[in-house]
N, CA, C and O of each residue as an XYZ file, in Angstrom:
368
protein
N      16.664      5.463    -21.856
C      16.321      4.547    -21.370
C      16.387      4.739    -19.222
O      17.532      4.696    -18.773
N      15.727      4.843    -18.615
C      16.014      5.028    -17.792
C      16.134      4.148    -16.722
O      15.579      3.049    -16.685
N      16.984      4.696    -15.682
C      17.626      3.141    -14.867
C      16.701      3.078    -13.927
O      15.880      3.972    -14.134
N      16.466      2.521    -13.096
C      16.117      2.027    -12.151
C      16.491      2.085    -10.850
O      17.527      1.551    -10.453
N      15.659      2.751    -10.067
C      16.105      3.597     -9.063
C      15.595      2.996     -7.604
O      15.683      3.612     -6.541
N      15.122      1.858     -7.747
C      14.579      1.352     -6.983
C      15.491      0.053     -5.921
O      16.291     -0.733     -6.428
N      15.183      0.065     -4.549
C      16.710     -0.628     -3.840
C      16.218     -2.042     -3.574
O      16.972     -2.854     -3.038
N      14.810     -2.406     -3.980
C      14.042     -3.648     -4.271
C      13.038     -3.756     -5.529
O      12.236     -2.882     -5.856
N      13.192     -4.715     -6.025
C      12.334     -5.081     -7.475
C      10.574     -4.748     -6.351
O      10.404     -4.482     -5.161
N       9.816     -4.910     -7.278
C       8.061     -4.978     -6.834
C       7.141     -5.967     -7.947
O       7.132     -5.651     -9.137
N       6.541     -6.916     -7.566
C       5.859     -8.093     -7.808
C       4.572     -7.965     -8.118
O       3.761     -7.651     -7.247
N       4.258     -8.157     -9.210
C       2.617     -8.159     -8.882
C       1.835     -8.946     -7.708
O       2.123    -10.103     -7.401
N       1.156     -8.445     -7.293
C      -0.143     -9.254     -6.230
C      -1.329     -9.650     -6.553
O      -2.051     -9.082     -7.371
N      -1.542    -10.433     -6.064
C      -3.152    -11.012     -6.658
C      -4.316    -10.016     -6.542
O      -4.579     -9.290     -5.583
N      -5.069    -10.151     -7.913
C      -5.911     -8.724     -7.885
C      -6.774     -8.632     -6.517
O      -6.988     -7.533     -6.006
N      -7.219     -9.736     -5.992
C      -7.648     -9.549     -5.103
C      -7.377     -8.960     -3.295
O      -8.091     -8.836     -2.299
N      -6.401     -8.803     -3.529
C      -5.761     -8.466     -2.238
C      -6.339     -7.209     -2.270
O      -6.818     -6.706     -3.286
N      -6.289     -6.471     -0.708
C      -6.637     -5.038     -0.453
C      -5.991     -5.133      0.557
O      -5.364     -6.048      1.090
N      -6.285     -3.621      0.901
C      -5.605     -2.748      1.898
C      -6.747     -2.318      3.014
O      -7.846     -2.051      2.527
N      -6.659     -2.248      4.038
C      -7.127     -2.046      5.396
C      -6.779     -1.665      6.232
O      -5.950     -2.325      6.858
N      -7.260     -0.232      6.786
C      -6.532      0.869      7.883
C      -6.573     -0.048      9.049
O      -7.130     -1.144      8.973
N      -5.719      0.587     10.636
C      -6.519      0.033     11.789
C      -7.482     -0.110     12.115
O      -7.786     -0.911     12.999
N      -8.730      1.044     11.154
C     -10.302      0.685     11.629
C     -10.714     -0.549     10.745
O     -11.872     -0.939     10.597
N     -10.074     -0.866     10.423
C     -10.515     -1.840      9.577
C     -11.450     -1.484      7.797
O     -12.152     -2.278      7.172
N     -11.141     -0.249      7.479
C     -11.392      0.451      6.721
C     -11.363      0.393      5.101
O     -11.232      1.501      4.580
N     -11.462     -0.704      4.216
C     -11.305     -0.374      2.986
C     -10.284      0.756      2.306
O     -10.766      1.807      1.882
N      -8.875      0.498      2.221
C      -8.557      1.853      1.529
C      -8.434      1.289      0.160
O      -8.949      2.190     -0.501
N      -8.031      0.246     -0.796
C      -8.195      0.091     -1.697
C      -7.272     -0.904     -2.435
O      -6.163     -0.755     -1.920
N      -7.209     -1.763     -3.312
C      -6.054     -2.397     -3.697
C      -4.903     -2.577     -4.153
O      -4.387     -1.805     -4.961
N      -4.141     -3.997     -3.535
C      -2.803     -3.434     -3.727
C      -2.278     -4.597     -4.534
O      -2.279     -5.828     -4.495
N      -1.820     -3.591     -5.298
C      -1.224     -3.760     -7.321
C       0.214     -4.738     -7.548
O       0.473     -5.744     -8.209
N       1.047     -3.756     -6.522
C       2.600     -4.457     -6.489
C       2.954     -4.580     -5.409
O       2.129     -4.119     -4.620
N       4.008     -5.088     -4.847
C       4.745     -5.002     -3.235
C       6.194     -5.550     -3.302
O       6.321     -6.733     -3.618
N       7.290     -4.817     -3.040
C       8.163     -5.245     -2.946
C       9.366     -5.093     -1.451
O       8.953     -4.464     -0.476
N      10.566     -5.607     -1.415
C      11.184     -5.381      0.099
C      10.406     -3.913      0.411
O       9.750     -3.902      1.452
N      10.417     -2.851     -0.277
C      10.485     -1.549      0.528
C       9.688     -0.582      0.613
O       9.861      0.486      1.201
N       7.910     -1.293     -0.556
C       6.794     -0.932     -0.239
C       5.825     -1.172     -0.890
O       5.966     -2.386     -1.035
N       4.740     -0.864     -1.509
C       3.649     -1.260     -1.895
C       2.760     -0.140     -2.637
O       2.476      1.032     -2.391
N       2.533     -0.828     -3.406
C       1.287      0.623     -4.332
C       0.134      0.107     -4.233
O      -0.181     -0.986     -4.705
N      -0.807      1.087     -3.416
C      -2.500      0.587     -3.348
C      -3.097      1.691     -4.121
O      -2.920      2.908     -4.069
N      -4.101      0.697     -5.097
C      -5.407      1.693     -5.634
C      -6.285      2.048     -5.096
O      -7.307      1.378     -5.239
N      -6.342      3.332     -4.164
C      -7.355      3.651     -3.437
C      -8.687      3.742     -3.774
O      -8.598      4.536     -4.710
N     -10.030      3.453     -3.655
C     -11.155      3.382     -3.961
C     -12.166      4.663     -4.028
O     -13.386      4.738     -4.172
N     -11.133      5.643     -3.862
C     -11.937      6.391     -3.924
C     -11.096      7.931     -3.803
O     -10.234      7.913     -2.924
N     -11.198      8.975     -4.397
C     -10.502     10.086     -4.060
C     -10.677     10.447     -2.566
O      -9.746     10.469     -1.762
N     -11.966     10.726     -2.282
C     -11.254     10.742     -0.333
C     -10.619      9.604      0.690
O     -10.461      9.647      1.911
N     -10.355      8.708     -0.146
C     -10.006      7.263      0.261
C      -8.266      8.318     -0.093
O      -7.528      8.311      0.892
N      -8.035      8.643     -0.604
C      -6.127      9.322     -1.120
C      -6.223     10.418     -0.312
O      -5.746     10.249      0.810
N      -6.739     11.589     -0.559
C      -7.178     12.558      0.415
C      -6.605     12.538      1.412
O      -5.693     13.329      1.653
N      -7.127     11.346      2.480
C      -6.720     10.776      3.785
C      -5.175     10.205      3.506
O      -4.807     10.601      4.612
N      -4.702      9.971      3.291
C      -3.125      8.924      3.153
C      -2.464     10.326      2.301
O      -2.119     10.388      1.121
N      -2.434     11.347      3.308
C      -1.005     12.518      2.697
C       0.164     11.659      2.764
O       0.475     10.845      3.634
N       1.004     12.123      1.241
C       2.785     12.171      1.540
C       2.818     12.620      3.642
O       2.356     13.427      4.449
N       3.788     11.300      3.554
C       4.048     11.916      5.387
C       3.477     10.774      6.146
O       4.046      9.803      6.643
N       2.487     11.040      6.128
C       1.316      9.991      6.737
C       1.674      8.681      7.259
O       1.699      7.736      6.471
N       1.987      8.481      8.634
C       2.136      7.589      9.001
C       1.224      6.125      9.375
O       0.574      6.632     10.290
N       0.824      4.989      9.334
C      -0.569      4.312      9.984
C       0.208      2.611      9.595
O       1.182      2.245      8.937
N      -0.639      2.067     10.249
C      -0.966      0.483     10.083
C      -1.816      0.421      8.851
O      -2.840      1.027      8.535
N      -0.930     -0.693      8.111
C      -2.104     -1.406      7.243
C      -2.268     -2.523      7.223
O      -1.251     -3.144      7.532
N      -3.330     -3.275      6.936
C      -3.538     -5.273      6.583
C      -3.511     -5.109      5.457
O      -3.937     -4.154      4.808
N      -3.059     -5.930      5.162
C      -3.011     -6.521      3.607
C      -3.486     -8.150      4.056
O      -3.035     -9.072      4.736
N      -5.246     -7.718      2.818
C      -5.819     -8.984      3.262
C      -6.000    -10.042      1.685
O      -6.716     -9.657      0.760
N      -5.285    -11.263      1.637
C      -6.106    -11.892      0.464
C      -6.880    -13.090      0.330
O      -6.565    -14.265      0.141
N      -8.224    -12.359      0.508
C      -9.052    -13.098      0.822
C      -9.382    -14.569      0.262
O     -10.208    -15.296      0.814
N      -8.741    -14.897     -0.759
C      -8.748    -16.029     -1.691
C      -7.834    -17.157     -0.905
O      -8.159    -18.338     -0.782
N      -6.819    -16.651     -0.479
C      -5.735    -17.540      0.067
C      -6.139    -17.242      2.052
O      -5.156    -17.398      2.777
N      -7.154    -16.949      2.594
C      -7.476    -16.751      3.934
C      -5.751    -16.000      4.250
O      -5.019    -16.776      4.865
N      -5.308    -15.055      4.000
C      -3.924    -14.692      4.589
C      -4.049    -12.774      4.628
O      -4.492    -11.894      3.890
N      -3.249    -12.884      6.176
C      -3.420    -11.180      6.291
C      -2.152    -11.348      6.616
O      -1.650    -12.428      6.928
N      -1.211     -9.583      6.515
C      -0.172     -9.069      7.053
C      -0.278     -7.943      7.349
O      -0.828     -7.022      6.744
N       0.345     -7.967      8.479
C      -0.180     -5.846      8.942
C       1.191     -5.818      8.743
O       2.115     -6.626      8.646
N       0.992     -4.443      8.708
C       2.670     -3.283      8.813
C       2.486     -2.104      8.308
O       1.784     -1.561      7.455
N       3.811     -1.686      9.527
C       3.721     -0.208      9.265
C       4.344      0.496      8.418
O       5.487      0.144      8.127
N       3.853      1.504      7.884
C       3.840      2.186      6.563
C       4.411      4.031      6.140
O       5.397      4.726      6.386
N       3.875      4.095      5.834
C       4.672      5.790      5.347
C       4.516      5.797      4.191
O       5.119      5.122      3.358
N       3.031      7.176      3.899
C       2.766      7.763      2.129
C       3.503      8.490      2.204
O       3.570      9.487      2.924
N       4.763      7.737      0.800
C       5.339      8.607     -0.013
C       5.629      9.419     -1.204
O       6.550     10.164     -1.539
N       4.403      8.974     -1.785
C       3.754      9.910     -2.876
C       2.245      9.027     -3.191
O       1.970      7.888     -2.812
N       1.477      9.883     -3.934
C       0.045      9.985     -4.510
C       0.064     11.010     -6.079
O       0.557     12.054     -6.508
N      -0.681     10.074     -6.442
C      -1.157     10.868     -8.006
C      -2.317      9.836     -8.510
O      -2.431      8.670     -8.890
N      -3.068     10.946     -8.283
C      -4.609     10.258     -9.014
C      -5.074      9.657     -7.614
O      -5.240     10.313     -6.586
N      -5.332      7.681     -7.841
C      -5.965      7.021     -6.726
C      -4.832      6.475     -6.323
O      -4.961      5.979     -5.203
N      -3.836      6.368     -6.747
C      -2.571      5.729     -6.810
C      -2.009      6.080     -5.533
O      -1.970      7.265     -5.200
N      -1.514      5.052     -4.688
C      -0.703      5.810     -3.335
C       0.430      4.821     -2.900
O       0.236      3.669     -2.512
N       1.589      5.417     -3.018
C       2.925      4.060     -2.595
C       3.354      4.844     -1.536
O       3.502      6.062     -1.441
N       3.627      3.417     -0.314
C       3.672      3.866      0.625
C       4.918      3.225      0.581
O       5.371      2.549     -0.343
N       5.525      3.542      1.852
C       6.964      2.614      2.483
C       7.069      1.722      3.415
O       7.036      2.403      4.440
N       7.172      0.659      3.717
C       7.306     -0.345      5.113
C       8.274      0.391      5.957
O       9.379      0.628      5.470
N       7.979      0.816      7.263
C       9.071      0.852      8.056
C       8.909      0.607      9.349
O       7.871      0.052      9.709
N       9.542      0.840      9.955
C       9.711     -0.131     11.357
C       8.650      0.402     12.759
O       7.770      1.261     12.727
N       8.990     -0.235     13.647
C       8.430      0.364     14.973
C       7.180      0.123     14.566
O       6.667     -0.301     13.530
N       6.669      0.617     15.988
C       5.016      0.975     16.214
C       4.251      2.345     16.422
O       3.028      2.354     16.567
C-alpha cells in the first residue's frame, strides 16, 4: 500500500471547469485541484508540449456553469500524455 505524499488533498472539479492561459487560449479541462496545485487534461499533445516541466505561467480557471473564474500563477511540475500537473506559486 502506497502512502500519500501530497501535502494537500486533491478534490474533483466540475467537468466543465477549463484552464486558459494569459492569451485566453484554452489549455484543457481541470479535473482536480487542492491547496498545492491542480491537474489539467490538455486538449491536445501540442498544448502539452508547450507546458514543459519548470515553465511558469498564469492560468485562469473558468467554470462557465457557475460564472466563476480564478486566476493563479503556476509552475508545471510534470506531464504524462495529455495530463499536466501544476503547482500553485506566489508572485507575478
